[in-house]
Each structure stands twice: as structure tokens, then as C-alpha cells.
C-alpha positions in Angstrom: 33.2 3.6 1.8 30.8 3.1 -1.1 31.7 -0.6 -1.2 30.6 -1.2 2.4 27.4 0.7 1.8 26.7 -1.3 -1.4 27.2 -4.6 0.6 24.6 -3.5 3.2 22.1 -2.6 0.5 22.9 -5.9 -1.3 22.2 -7.9 1.9 18.9 -6.0 2.5 17.8 -6.7 -1.1 18.8 -10.4 -0.8 17.0 -10.9 2.6 14.1 -8.4 1.9 11.8 -11.0 0.3 12.5 -13.5 3.0 11.6 -11.0 5.8 8.5 -9.9 3.8 7.3 -13.5 3.6 8.0 -14.0 7.3 6.0 -10.9 8.2 3.1 -12.0 6.0 3.1 -15.5 7.5 3.1 -14.0 11.0 0.2 -11.7 10.1 -1.8 -14.6 8.7 -1.1 -16.8 11.8 -2.0 -13.9 14.2 -5.2 -13.5 12.2 -6.0 -17.2 12.5 -5.3 -17.2 16.2 -7.4 -14.1 16.6 -10.4 -15.8 15.0 -9.9 -19.2 16.7 -10.4 -17.6 20.1 -14.1 -17.3 19.1 -14.6 -21.0 19.0 -16.8 -22.6 21.7 -16.4 -26.0 23.3 -19.0 -28.5 24.6 -19.3 -26.6 27.9 -19.8 -23.2 26.4 -22.1 -21.3 24.0 -22.8 -17.8 22.9 -26.0 -16.6 24.5 -28.1 -13.4 24.2 -31.4 -11.8 23.4 -32.7 -9.8 20.4 -32.1 -6.1 20.4 -35.3 -4.6 21.8 -35.6 -1.4 19.7 -38.3 -1.8 17.0 -36.1 -0.2 14.3 -33.8 -3.3 14.7 -36.6 -5.9 14.8 -39.3 -7.1 12.4 -41.2 -10.3 12.5 -39.7 -11.4 15.8 -40.9 -11.0 19.4 -38.8 -8.8 21.8 -38.6 -11.9 24.0 -36.6 -14.1 21.6 -33.3 -15.5 22.9 -30.5 -17.1 20.9 -27.7 -19.7 21.4 -24.8 -20.1 19.0 -22.1 -22.8 19.0 -19.1 -22.0 16.8 -15.9 -23.5 15.4 -14.4 -20.3 14.1 -11.5 -22.1 12.5 -14.0 -23.4 9.9 -15.5 -20.1 8.9 -14.0 -20.4 5.4 -14.6 -24.1 4.9 -17.3 -26.0 3.0 -18.9 -27.4 6.2 -21.1 -25.6 8.7 -18.9 -23.9 11.3 -21.7 -23.6 13.9 -25.4 -24.0 14.9 -28.2 -21.7 16.0 -31.0 -22.1 18.4 -33.7 -19.7 19.4 -36.3 -19.7 22.2 -39.3 -17.7 22.9 -41.2 -18.5 26.1 -44.9 -19.3 25.9 -47.5 -16.5 26.6 -51.2 -16.7 27.4 -52.0 -16.5 23.7 -49.0 -18.3 22.1 -47.1 -21.5 22.8 -43.4 -21.7 23.2 -41.6 -21.1 19.9 -38.3 -22.3 18.5 -37.6 -20.7 15.2 -34.2 -22.5 15.0 -33.4 -25.7 16.8 -29.7 -26.5 16.1 -29.9 -25.1 12.6 -26.6 -25.4 10.7 -24.8 -22.2 9.5 -24.6 -23.2 5.9 -21.8 -21.8 3.8 -22.9 -20.0 0.6 -20.0 -21.3 -1.6 -20.1 -18.7 -4.4 -19.5 -16.0 -1.8 -16.0 -17.2 -1.4 -15.3 -15.8 -4.9 -17.2 -12.5 -4.4 -16.2 -9.2 -2.7 -19.3 -9.5 -0.6 -17.5 -12.1 1.4 -15.2 -9.3 2.7 -17.9 -6.9 3.8 -17.2 -4.5 6.7 -19.6 -3.6 9.5 -17.6 -0.8 11.2 -15.2 -0.5 14.1 -14.9 -3.1 16.7 -15.5 -6.1 14.5 -12.7 -8.6 13.8 -14.5 -10.6 11.1 -17.8 -10.6 9.3 -19.4 -13.6 7.5 -22.7 -14.6 5.9 -24.4 -17.9 6.1 -27.7 -19.4 5.1 -29.8 -20.9 7.9 -33.1 -22.9 7.7 -35.8 -22.5 10.3 -37.2 -25.6 12.2 -40.5 -25.4 10.4 -39.9 -27.3 7.1 -42.1 -25.0 5.0 -40.5 -21.8 6.3 -38.3 -19.8 4.0 -34.6 -19.9 4.7 -32.8 -16.8 6.0 -29.4 -15.2 5.9 -27.4 -15.0 9.1 -24.8 -12.3 9.2 -22.1 -13.0 11.9 -19.8 -10.4 13.3 -17.0 -11.5 15.6 -16.4 -8.5 17.9 -13.1 -7.3 19.3 -14.6 -7.5 22.8 -15.0 -11.3 22.4 -18.8 -11.2 21.7 -20.7 -12.2 18.5 -23.5 -10.3 16.8 -25.9 -12.3 14.7 -28.3 -10.6 12.3 -31.1 -12.7 10.8 -32.6 -11.5 7.6 -35.5 -12.8 5.5 -36.9 -10.7 2.7 -40.2 -12.5 2.9 -43.4 -11.9 1.0 -44.9 -8.4 0.5 -48.4 -9.9 0.9 -49.7 -8.8 4.3 -51.8 -12.1 4.4 -48.7 -14.3 4.0 -48.2 -17.2 6.4 -45.9 -16.6 9.3 -43.2 -18.8 7.7 -43.0 -16.4 4.7 -43.1 -13.0 6.4 -40.2 -10.6 6.5 -37.8 -11.0 9.4 -35.0 -8.8 10.7 -33.4 -9.3 14.1 -30.1 -8.4 15.7 -28.8 -10.5 18.6 -25.8 -9.5 20.7 -24.3 -12.7 22.2 -21.7 -13.3 24.8 -19.9 -16.6 25.7 -21.4 -18.4 28.7 -21.0 -21.7 30.4 -23.9 -24.1 29.7 -26.6 -24.0 27.1 -28.1 -20.6 27.7 -31.0 -22.0 29.7 -32.8 -23.6 26.8 
């Protein structure tokens, strides 16, 4: 009786590492597939507007809209996995404005080796990443774009620029914070 039990335990010990590796590979593949579903194609983009509440917005108009194209399978690579566009319609006092016009999401390579690359943003987010992004205006300071892939299929983008503390600083150097909630749509978001 003890011999049969010892054989079962021996089989488990022998196959245990194999099953552990198989389970780990399945988990990795499921994670890859989960992230890949966020990729857009030529006929679709993520579209949305800035969050209107003033505590979630600085240096950006409440009328700013955003478009994002994304190849989520390249989030961990050395090449830009996507591009950003923004659009703010003209008013009586201000012309149409495009802070970003196809700006590349630039990987920040040292982050791949830092725990900050694994930051969490709370429940409902499948993956969070950070990229550098340059405005259309050549003299404007670059920003950070925090992307959150949400479990509901949407994407959040937070734009952050520390900017200058000088209240007289040019618009291209002022602080910016804005949170955009984007959903996948057919077309180019109307701009």
C-alpha cells in the first residue's frame, strides 16, 4: 500500500515542474492576448474628451478631444506603440488648436528596468504604462503620457507636464494635467 502511494507521489514530483511551466506559459499567453485586444487597426481609433472637472485638468481647455491609435503588442518594445492627436475647436478669441498631431508614444527605455514600470492605478485596469510625448509646437516642453488599458475595453490617457512655476511663462512651458477617457470608435474621431 505504501509502495503505490510512493509511486503516485513520485509521478507528481516528476511531472510537477512540467505542469508548473505549462501553467506559467498559459498565463503569459493569456496576458498577451488580453493586451493585444486593445490594438487598433486602420479603420478604428480610441476617441474621447478631457475629463471636465477642474481638479482633473490644468492648462487644457474643457473642450479638448483626443484620438489614440495603438499596437498594444508593442507596449514593451523599443519602438513607439501608438500615436496621439488632440483637437480643440476655434472660439471667437482663439484659433483651432492641436497640441498633438500624430505624436509618437516614445518608450522611456530605463523604465523597463525600474519598478515604476509596474505601477498600479487601481481596480479595473488591465495594464498601465508610461511614455514620453512631444507636442506639435517644436519649442514646447515634452510631456509624460500615462496609459491605462481598462478591463471594459477603454483606455485612459493622462497627460502630465511639470512646467515652469513662473506665472509669466510661455504657454509651451506651463504646467499641464489632463485625463482623457477614450473608447474605440470607427473612423478618425471627427478630426
